[in-house]
C-alpha positions in Angstrom: 38.0 11.2 -38.9 37.0 11.9 -35.3 33.3 11.0 -36.0 34.5 7.7 -37.5 36.6 6.8 -34.4 33.6 7.6 -32.2 31.4 5.4 -34.3 33.9 2.6 -33.9 34.0 3.0 -30.2 30.2 3.1 -30.0 29.8 -0.1 -32.0 32.3 -1.9 -29.7 29.7 -1.6 -27.0 27.6 -4.7 -27.2 24.1 -3.9 -25.9 22.8 -7.0 -24.0 19.6 -5.6 -22.6 17.6 -2.4 -22.8 14.5 -1.3 -20.9 13.0 2.0 -20.0 15.8 4.2 -18.5 18.1 1.2 -18.1 20.7 -0.4 -20.3 23.3 -3.2 -19.8 26.1 -3.5 -22.3 29.4 -5.4 -22.6 32.5 -3.2 -22.7 35.2 -5.4 -24.3 38.1 -3.1 -23.3 37.6 -3.8 -19.6 40.2 -6.1 -17.9 41.4 -7.0 -14.5 43.8 -4.1 -14.5 41.2 -1.5 -15.4 40.5 1.4 -13.0 36.8 0.6 -12.4 36.2 3.5 -10.0 37.6 6.0 -12.5 35.4 4.5 -15.3 32.2 4.6 -13.1 32.9 8.1 -11.9 33.3 9.3 -15.6 30.0 7.7 -16.6 28.3 9.1 -13.5 29.5 12.6 -14.4 27.3 12.5 -17.6 24.2 14.6 -17.1 21.1 12.5 -16.6 22.9 9.4 -15.2 21.2 7.9 -12.1 23.5 5.0 -11.3 26.3 2.9 -12.7 27.4 -0.6 -11.9 30.5 -2.2 -13.5 31.6 -5.8 -13.3 35.0 -6.2 -14.9 35.1 -10.0 -14.5 32.4 -10.3 -17.2 33.0 -6.8 -18.7 29.4 -5.9 -17.9 28.2 -2.3 -17.4 24.6 -1.5 -16.1 23.5 2.2 -16.4 20.2 3.8 -15.3 19.5 7.2 -16.7 16.8 10.0 -17.0 16.2 12.9 -19.3 18.9 12.0 -21.9 18.7 10.7 -25.4 19.7 7.1 -25.6 21.9 7.6 -28.7 23.6 10.6 -27.2 24.2 8.6 -24.0 26.0 5.8 -25.9 28.1 8.3 -27.8 29.3 9.9 -24.5 30.0 6.5 -22.8 31.9 5.3 -25.9 34.1 8.3 -25.8 35.2 7.6 -22.2 38.7 6.3 -21.9 39.4 3.3 -19.7 42.3 4.0 -17.5 44.7 1.1 -16.6 45.8 0.8 -13.0 49.5 0.7 -12.3 51.2 -2.6 -11.4 50.5 -3.7 -7.8 54.2 -3.5 -7.0 53.9 0.3 -7.3 51.9 0.3 -4.1 55.4 0.1 -2.4 57.2 3.4 -2.6 60.2 3.5 -4.9 61.2 7.0 -3.6 63.9 5.8 -1.1 65.5 3.5 -3.7 65.5 6.3 -6.3 66.9 8.8 -3.9 69.7 6.4 -2.9 70.5 5.6 -6.6 70.6 9.4 -7.5 73.0 10.1 -4.6 75.3 7.3 -5.7 75.2 8.5 -9.3 76.2 12.0 -8.2 79.0 10.9 -5.8 81.8 10.8 -8.4 80.9 14.3 -9.8 80.6 16.2 -6.5 83.3 14.5 -4.5 85.5 17.6 -4.5 82.8 19.9 -3.3 82.8 21.0 0.3 79.6 20.0 2.0 77.5 19.0 -1.0 78.5 15.2 -1.1 77.9 15.0 2.7 74.5 16.7 2.5 73.3 14.6 -0.5 74.5 11.3 1.1 73.0 12.3 4.5 69.7 13.2 2.8 69.5 9.9 1.0 70.5 7.8 4.0 68.5 9.7 6.6 65.5 7.3 6.7 67.9 4.4 7.4 69.9 6.3 10.0 66.7 7.4 11.7 65.2 3.8 11.8 68.5 2.4 13.1 68.6 4.9 15.9 65.0 4.3 16.8 65.5 0.5 16.9 68.7 0.8 19.0 66.7 2.6 21.8 63.5 0.5 21.5 64.7 -3.0 20.6 68.4 -3.0 21.3 70.9 -4.4 18.8 69.1 -5.4 15.6 70.1 -5.9 12.0 68.7 -2.4 11.2 71.1 -0.9 13.8 74.1 -2.7 12.2 73.0 -1.4 8.7 72.7 2.1 10.1 76.1 1.8 11.7 77.7 0.6 8.5 76.4 3.6 6.5 77.2 6.0 9.4 80.8 4.9 9.6 81.3 5.2 5.8 79.7 8.6 6.0 82.0 9.7 8.8 85.0 8.5 6.8 83.7 10.6 3.8 83.5 7.3 1.8 80.4 8.5 0.0 80.5 5.8 -2.7 80.5 3.1 0.0 77.7 4.8 2.1 75.5 5.3 -1.0 76.2 1.9 -2.4 75.3 0.3 0.9 72.1 2.4 1.3 71.0 1.6 -2.3 71.4 -2.1 -1.9 69.6 -2.1 1.4 66.7 -0.1 -0.2 66.6 -2.5 -3.2 66.3 -5.5 -0.8 63.6 -3.8 1.3 61.7 -2.7 -1.8 61.7 -6.3 -3.1 60.6 -7.7 0.3 57.7 -5.3 0.6 56.7 -5.9 -3.0 56.6 -9.6 -2.4 54.5 -9.2 0.7 52.0 -7.0 -1.3 51.8 -9.6 -4.0 51.2 -12.4 -1.6 48.7 -10.4 0.4 46.8 -9.5 -2.8 45.3 -13.1 -2.4 43.0 -11.6 0.1 41.5 -9.3 -2.5 41.3 -12.0 -5.1 39.4 -14.5 -2.9 37.4 -12.1 -0.8 34.0 -11.1 -2.2 33.5 -7.7 -3.7 32.1 -5.1 -1.3 28.4 -5.8 -2.1 26.4 -3.3 -0.2 22.9 -4.1 -1.6 20.9 -6.9 -3.1 17.4 -7.5 -4.4 15.1 -9.4 -1.9 11.7 -10.8 -2.8 8.9 -10.2 -0.3 5.2 -11.0 -0.3 2.6 -8.5 0.7 -1.1 -8.9 0.4 -0.6 -12.0 -1.7 1.6 -10.1 -4.2 5.4 -10.5 -4.6 7.6 -7.4 -4.5 11.3 -6.8 -5.1 13.1 -4.5 -2.7 16.7 -3.5 -2.7 18.0 -3.9 0.8 21.4 -3.7 2.6 23.3 -7.0 2.6 23.6 -6.5 6.4 19.8 -6.9 6.7 19.5 -10.1 4.7 18.5 -13.0 6.9 18.5 -16.8 6.6 15.5 -17.8 4.6 15.2 -14.6 2.5 14.7 -15.0 -1.2 17.5 -13.0 -3.1 17.1 -12.3 -6.8 20.3 -12.0 -8.9 20.4 -11.1 -12.5 23.0 -11.1 -15.2 26.1 -9.1 -14.4 25.4 -9.1 -10.7 27.5 -10.6 -7.9 25.8 -13.0 -5.5 25.9 -11.6 -2.0 24.9 -14.7 0.0 25.4 -18.5 0.2 22.3 -20.5 -0.6 20.3 -22.7 -3.0 18.6 -21.9 -6.3 14.8 -21.9 -5.9 13.8 -20.7 -9.4 15.4 -19.9 -12.7 18.7 -20.9 -14.2 22.0 -19.0 -14.7 25.5 -19.3 -15.9 27.7 -18.5 -12.8 31.4 -17.6 -12.9 33.0 -19.1 -9.7 36.6 -18.2 -10.4 36.9 -16.1 -7.2 36.1 -19.2 -5.1 37.3 -22.2 -7.1 39.8 -20.9 -9.5 37.9 -22.4 -12.4 37.5 -20.0 -15.3 34.6 -21.8 -17.0 31.1 -20.6 -15.9 28.9 -23.3 -14.3 25.2 -23.7 -15.0 23.1 -23.3 -11.8 19.4 -24.3 -11.6 16.9 -25.5 -9.0 18.5 -27.2 -6.0 22.1 -26.2 -6.9 24.2 -24.4 -4.2 25.7 -21.0 -5.0 28.3 -19.0 -3.1 28.8 -15.4 -2.3 31.3 -13.5 -4.4 30.5 -15.5 -7.5 29.1 -13.7 -10.5 26.0 -14.4 -12.6 27.2 -14.1 -16.2 23.9 -14.8 -17.9 20.3 -15.6 -16.8 18.5 -14.9 -13.5 18.0 -16.9 -10.4 16.1 -16.7 -7.1 18.2 -17.9 -4.2 17.1 -19.2 -0.8 19.5 -17.7 1.7 21.4 -20.2 3.8 24.2 -18.0 5.0 24.4 -14.2 5.0 26.7 -11.4 6.2 29.9 -12.5 8.1 28.8 -16.2 7.9 29.2 -16.5 4.1 31.9 -18.6 2.8 33.9 -15.8 1.3 33.8 -13.7 4.5 35.1 -16.6 6.5 37.8 -17.3 3.8 38.9 -13.7 4.0 39.4 -13.9 7.7 41.3 -17.3 7.4 43.7 -15.9 4.8 44.3 -12.7 6.8 45.3 -14.8 9.7 47.3 -17.2 7.7 49.4 -14.6 5.9 50.5 -13.2 9.3 51.1 -16.5 11.0 54.7 -17.5 11.6 55.8 -21.1 11.3 58.1 -22.8 13.8 61.0 -22.7 11.3 60.2 -19.1 10.6 60.4 -18.2 14.3 63.6 -20.2 14.6 65.2 -18.3 11.7 64.1 -15.0 13.3 65.6 -15.9 16.7 68.8 -17.2 15.1 69.1 -14.0 13.1 68.7 -11.9 16.3 71.2 -14.0 18.2 73.8 -13.5 15.4 73.7 -9.7 15.6 76.1 -9.6 18.6 78.4 -12.1 16.7 78.5 -9.7 13.7 79.3 -6.8 16.1 82.1 -8.8 17.8 83.6 -9.6 14.4 83.5 -5.9 13.6 85.6 -5.3 16.7 88.0 -8.1 15.7 88.4 -6.6 12.2 89.4 -3.3 13.7 91.9 -5.1 16.0 93.4 -6.9 12.9 93.3 -4.1 10.3 93.4 -1.0 12.4 90.9 0.9 10.3 87.2 1.7 10.2 86.7 0.6 6.6 86.9 -3.0 7.6 84.5 -2.3 10.5 82.0 -0.8 8.0 82.4 -3.9 5.8 81.7 -6.4 8.5 78.6 -4.5 9.8 76.9 -4.9 6.4 77.4 -8.6 6.2 75.0 -9.8 8.9 72.8 -12.9 8.5 69.5 -11.4 9.6 68.1 -10.0 6.3 68.1 -13.2 4.4 67.2 -15.4 7.4 64.2 -13.2 8.4 62.9 -12.5 4.9 63.4 -15.5 2.7 61.4 -18.0 4.9 58.1 -16.0 5.3 58.2 -15.0 1.7 58.5 -18.6 0.6 55.5 -19.5 2.8 53.4 -16.6 1.6 54.2 -17.5 -2.0 53.0 -21.1 -1.5 49.9 -19.9 0.3 49.2 -17.5 -2.5 49.7 -20.1 -5.3 47.7 -22.7 -3.5 44.8 -20.2 -3.0 44.8 -19.3 -6.6 44.5 -23.1 -7.4 41.5 -23.7 -5.1 43.4 -24.8 -2.0 43.1 -22.6 1.1 46.0 -23.0 3.5 45.4 -21.4 6.9 49.0 -20.6 7.8 52.7 -21.4 7.5 52.4 -23.9 10.3 50.1 -26.0 8.2 52.6 -26.2 5.4 55.4 -27.1 7.8 53.3 -29.9 9.5 52.1 -31.2 6.2 55.6 -31.6 4.9 56.4 -33.9 7.8 53.2 -36.0 7.4 53.7 -39.7 6.8 50.2 -41.0 7.3 47.0 -39.9 5.6 43.6 -40.9 6.9 40.6 -40.5 4.7 36.9 -40.7 5.7 35.3 -42.6 2.9 31.9 -40.9 2.5 32.2 -37.5 0.9 35.9 -37.6 0.8 37.1 -40.6 -1.3 33.5 -40.7 -2.6 31.9 -37.8 -4.5 29.6 -37.0 -1.6 26.6 -37.0 -4.0 24.2 -39.8 -3.7 22.8 -41.6 -6.8 19.7 -43.7 -7.0 20.7 -47.1 -8.3 17.3 -48.9 -7.9 13.8 -48.6 -6.6 12.1 -51.6 -4.9 8.3 -51.6 -4.8 6.5 -53.6 -2.1 3.1 -52.9 -3.7 2.2 -54.5 -7.0 -0.1 -51.6 -7.9 2.8 -49.2 -7.8 5.6 -49.3 -10.4 9.1 -48.2 -9.7 8.6 -45.1 -11.8 5.4 -44.1 -9.9 7.1 -44.5 -6.5 10.1 -42.4 -7.7 7.8 -39.7 -9.1 5.8 -39.6 -5.8 9.0 -39.2 -3.7 10.4 -36.6 -6.1 7.2 -34.6 -6.1 7.4 -34.3 -2.3 11.2 -33.8 -2.1 11.8 -31.3 -4.9 11.7 -28.3 -2.6 14.0 -29.8 0.1 17.7 -29.1 -0.2 19.3 -32.3 1.1 21.6 -34.8 -0.6 19.0 -37.5 -0.5 16.3 -35.2 -1.8 18.5 -34.0 -4.6 19.4 -37.6 -5.6 15.7 -38.5 -5.8 14.7 -35.5 -7.9 17.7 -36.1 -10.2 16.8 -39.7 -10.7 13.2 -38.8 -11.5 14.3 -36.2 -14.1 16.4 -38.9 -15.8 13.3 -41.1 -16.4 11.0 -38.2 -17.3 9.7 -36.6 -14.1 6.0 -36.0 -13.9 4.9 -34.0 -10.9 2.2 -35.7 -8.8 0.1 -33.1 -7.2 0.1 -33.3 -3.4 -0.8 -31.2 -0.3 1.5 -29.0 1.6 4.7 -30.7 2.8 5.6 -30.9 6.4 9.4 -31.3 7.0 10.5 -33.0 10.2 14.2 -32.1 10.8 16.6 -35.1 10.7 13.7 -37.5 10.1 11.9 -36.9 6.8 8.7 -35.4 5.5 4.9 -35.9 5.5 2.2 -34.9 3.0 -1.0 -36.2 1.4 -1.6 -37.5 -2.1 -5.1 -38.3 -3.3 -6.4 -37.9 0.2 -3.9 -40.4 1.7 -0.9 -39.8 3.8 2.6 -40.0 2.3 5.6 -40.4 4.7 9.2 -40.4 3.4 12.3 -40.6 5.5 14.5 -42.7 7.7 13.6 -46.2 9.0 13.5 -44.8 12.6 11.1 -42.1 11.5 8.7 -44.5 9.7 9.0 -47.6 11.9 9.4 -46.1 15.4 7.7 -42.7 15.2 5.0 -43.4 12.6 4.5 -47.1 13.4 4.8 -48.3 9.8 5.3 -52.1 9.7 8.6 -53.3 8.2 8.3 -57.0 9.1 7.2 -58.3 5.7 10.0 -56.7 3.8 12.8 -57.0 6.4 14.9 -59.5 4.4 15.1 -57.3 1.2 15.9 -54.3 3.3 18.6 -56.1 5.2 20.2 -57.3 2.0 20.4 -53.8 0.6 21.9 -52.5 3.9 24.5 -55.4 4.0 25.7 -54.3 0.6 26.5 -50.8 1.9 23.7 -48.9 0.3 21.9 -45.9 1.7 18.1 -46.4 1.8 15.2 -44.0 1.7 11.9 -45.4 2.9 8.5 -44.4 1.3 5.2 -45.2 2.9 1.7 -44.5 1.5 -1.6 -45.0 3.3 0.1 -46.2 6.4 1.9 -49.1 4.6 5.5 -49.4 3.4 5.3 -48.7 -0.3 8.9 -49.1 -1.3 12.5 -48.1 -0.9 15.0 -46.1 -2.9 18.5 -47.6 -3.0 21.3 -45.1 -3.3 25.1 -45.2 -3.3 27.9 -42.7 -3.3 30.4 -43.1 -6.2 34.2 -43.3 -5.6 35.9 -40.3 -7.1 37.5 -41.1 -10.4 40.9 -39.6 -9.5 41.1 -41.0 -5.9 43.3 -43.8 -7.0 45.7 -41.4 -8.8 45.8 -39.2 -5.7 46.8 -42.1 -3.4 49.5 -43.2 -5.9 50.8 -39.7 -5.9 50.9 -39.5 -2.1 53.0 -42.7 -1.9 55.5 -41.2 -4.4 55.8 -38.3 -2.0 57.1 -40.6 0.8 53.8 -41.1 2.5 54.2 -44.4 4.3 50.6 -45.3 5.1 47.1 -44.6 3.7 44.2 -45.3 6.0 40.4 -45.4 5.2 37.6 -45.0 7.8 34.1 -46.2 6.8 30.8 -47.3 8.3 30.6 -50.0 5.5 30.7 -53.6 6.2 34.3 -55.1 6.2 33.9 -57.0 3.0 32.8 -53.9 0.9 35.4 -51.7 2.7 38.2 -54.1 1.8 37.1 -54.3 -1.8 37.3 -50.5 -2.1 40.6 -50.3 -0.3 42.1 -52.9 -2.6 40.9 -51.1 -5.7 42.3 -47.7 -4.5 45.6 -49.0 -3.1 44.8 -48.2 0.6 47.0 -49.8 3.2 44.8 -50.0 6.2 41.0 -50.1 6.7 38.8 -49.5 9.7 35.3 -50.7 8.8 31.9 -50.7 10.6 33.0 -47.4 12.1 30.7 -45.2 14.2 31.2 -41.5 13.7 32.4 -41.0 17.2 35.2 -43.5 16.7 37.1 -41.6 14.0 38.9 -39.3 16.4 39.9 -42.3 18.5 41.6 -43.8 15.4 43.5 -40.6 14.7 44.6 -40.4 18.3 45.8 -44.0 18.2 47.8 -43.4 15.0 49.5 -40.4 16.6 50.3 -42.4 19.7 52.1 -44.8 17.4 54.4 -42.0 16.5 52.9 -41.1 13.1 52.4 -37.6 11.7 48.8 -37.8 10.7 46.8 -35.9 8.1 43.0 -36.4 8.4 40.8 -35.6 5.4 37.0 -35.4 6.0 33.9 -33.4 5.3 31.2 -34.1 7.9 30.1 -32.4 11.1 31.3 -35.5 13.0 34.7 -35.1 11.4 35.5 -31.9 13.3 37.1 -33.7 16.3 39.3 -35.8 14.0 40.4 -32.7 12.0 41.5 -31.1 15.3 43.3 -34.1 16.7 45.3 -34.7 13.5 48.6 -33.0 12.9 46.9 -31.5 9.8 43.2 -31.5 9.0 42.0 -31.1 5.4 38.3 -30.4 4.7 36.6 -31.1 1.4 34.8 -28.4 -0.6 31.3 -29.9 0.0 32.1 -30.3 3.7 30.1 -29.1 6.6 30.9 -25.5 7.8 32.3 -26.7 11.1 34.6 -29.1 9.3 35.9 -26.2 7.2 36.3 -24.0 10.2 38.4 -26.5 12.2 40.5 -27.7 9.3 44.0 -26.4 8.7 43.5 -26.7 4.9 40.3 -26.3 3.1 39.7 -27.4 -0.5 37.8 -24.7 -2.5 37.4 -27.0 -5.4 35.7 -30.4 -5.5 38.8 -32.3 -6.4 40.4 -34.9 -4.2 43.7 -34.8 -6.2 44.3 -31.4 -4.6 45.3 -33.3 -1.4 48.3 -34.7 -3.2 49.0 -31.3 -4.9 49.2 -29.5 -1.6 51.3 -32.2 0.0 53.8 -31.9 -2.9 53.8 -28.1 -2.5 54.5 -28.4 1.2 57.4 -30.8 0.6 58.9 -28.5 -2.1 58.4 -25.4 0.1 60.3 -26.8 3.0 63.1 -28.0 0.7 63.3 -24.5 -0.8 63.5 -23.0 2.7 66.2 -25.4 3.7 68.2 -24.6 0.5 67.8 -20.8 1.2 68.9 -21.3 4.9 72.0 -23.2 4.0 72.9 -20.7 1.2 72.4 -17.8 3.7 74.6 -19.3 6.3 77.3 -20.4 3.9 77.6 -17.3 1.7 77.3 -14.8 4.5 79.8 -16.7 6.6 82.3 -16.4 3.7 81.5 -12.7 3.2 81.9 -12.0 7.0 85.2 -13.9 7.1 86.6 -12.0 4.1 85.4 -8.6 5.5 86.9 -9.4 8.9 90.4 -10.0 7.6 90.1 -6.9 5.4 89.7 -8.5 2.0 86.4 -6.8 1.1 85.7 -3.1 0.9 82.3 -1.7 2.2 81.1 -1.4 -1.4 82.1 -4.9 -2.3 80.5 -6.2 0.9 77.3 -4.3 0.3 76.9 -5.7 -3.2 77.8 -9.3 -2.2 75.6 -9.4 0.9 72.6 -7.6 -0.5 73.0 -9.3 -3.8 72.7 -12.6 -2.0 69.7 -11.5 0.0 68.0 -10.3 -3.2 68.8 -13.6 -5.0 67.3 -15.6 -2.1 64.2 -13.4 -2.1 63.8 -13.9 -5.8 64.1 -17.7 -5.2 61.4 -17.5 -2.5 59.2 -15.3 -4.6 59.3 -17.8 -7.4 58.0 -20.3 -5.0 57.0 -23.9 -5.9 54.9 -25.2 -8.8 51.6 -26.9 -8.5 50.8 -29.8 -10.8 
């Protein structure tokens, strides 16, 4: 029977790849809650194992071994039990809550004993009494001091049920608060890349290529990193060779793997599920997208909003009020029981906790849905926004150029030949224009035209030789001004294309203008729905900024439902428009993606950067989209509105309910036990309401 079970376990391991002393298999029993370290340690403990690497996202296990029979190895691995981790909430200690509950449960049975009920209650409430005393001497009168006083008075009156009830309810509230904070802060772990210590880097020595495993700290821009199936990408860069299926859930929230091949951008922290790719390193170490995101989130989870600070200050100011009411209750009722009741019913717990928890819940939910919010202040400001400004290119448009036509100025060269020539020279250049040219050539059957080594001129274009004659591709300034290529004969056709709002790439051959590639950036399919949704969320004005001519800009605006258009814009004028709108008294959100958008993102009340945006745009924005979906702008606006509404509801409930409890306790209508249950029950209810957060649609 045992042999049969072992055989079943063994056959459940799907061998994906096997080479000398190395196997990779799929372990279907792995999941996100599996204790990976425990599993790796148990496999490493098998005699003959050299190394183990487990990726639970794709259930992949890579094992290298020596001096052990392959079949025996599989038997031993199959027999290893996968341990499940406890729920994350268990990271918060339950001990104080359990101790308080035990003391309360024992109270009725030991009430007639001499010192036993006093000792058990004192033992259970000692942490609270100690914290209260510490805060009294370090911070003055705080809610913790009032709570300690309430328990202390009940304890001195030998009202052990009241003391233990109060202590238990306070511990339940604190446990729930800390659990909520842990759950929200787990977003850092989910979005941050795994701790990748090493990666394979390709080097060339004596004309031969070698693979070396190096520390990720030593990887530099321009290095060629090789990543195979089951491995996590350690850098940001572009695919040079190969193709692979890449799981990007950690960055975009999208569960489906995406095919990556030559020219495609890949991000650190994403996982190669199948295939193998060589990546040209663009960003490494602390500069990678996931490292920056990790820092942003760490800052955002600790940032307090204006309303959060206001709630905290109000709660602190109300502590003396509660203390005064405690004195009044003694004057009215002439007993310490009513004093103990009043001291438990302060406002501070619910006021201080519910607001930050609501913000953290929203930040967490947004992050899991591909929207990075860099702080509670951003949510608060976004909820007030009444004007949204969109840069057209790369924001309302896809930011991906598409070749719509090729114009040949030489009858001996067909459109297809010109496109193939340009693509042959551009195919190793990672630039939106280059990618558009290569993509268009592939659609018509790309045939590489052999050329000499390519010389790239930054921000201008490139030069090479084909059939012994010079090829120059790039901007008009580069060809006409720098290389003295004559444009005069074809100026009218070029101007017509420019007037229509197209992007042009100029191709010269043998010192003559051979032709132009006409490209455009498509409007995003859901941009219209996004704008419609924003208007339903009480956004009063939608503004578009574009360098297009006025006629084309107005046509796009009419189609999308945009209220106001600024056409023929220079990049430097964008920030001026944002400033002008703010001077008109508007609360402005600016959405952009380019390097020149950074000043506008800073000047706006809220800046939102697109996924494909420049790094500086992402760094300066208050909110960054991790997915290439413009509708996310409307989603996060809706979440911000709902979050502030939730906070307002919680605030009113806190003030209303606690005022009623305080009044009843002051006139002696509530016992300490009843007050503890009502007050802490209200706090827990509000915390649960904040934890639930708001939905994203």
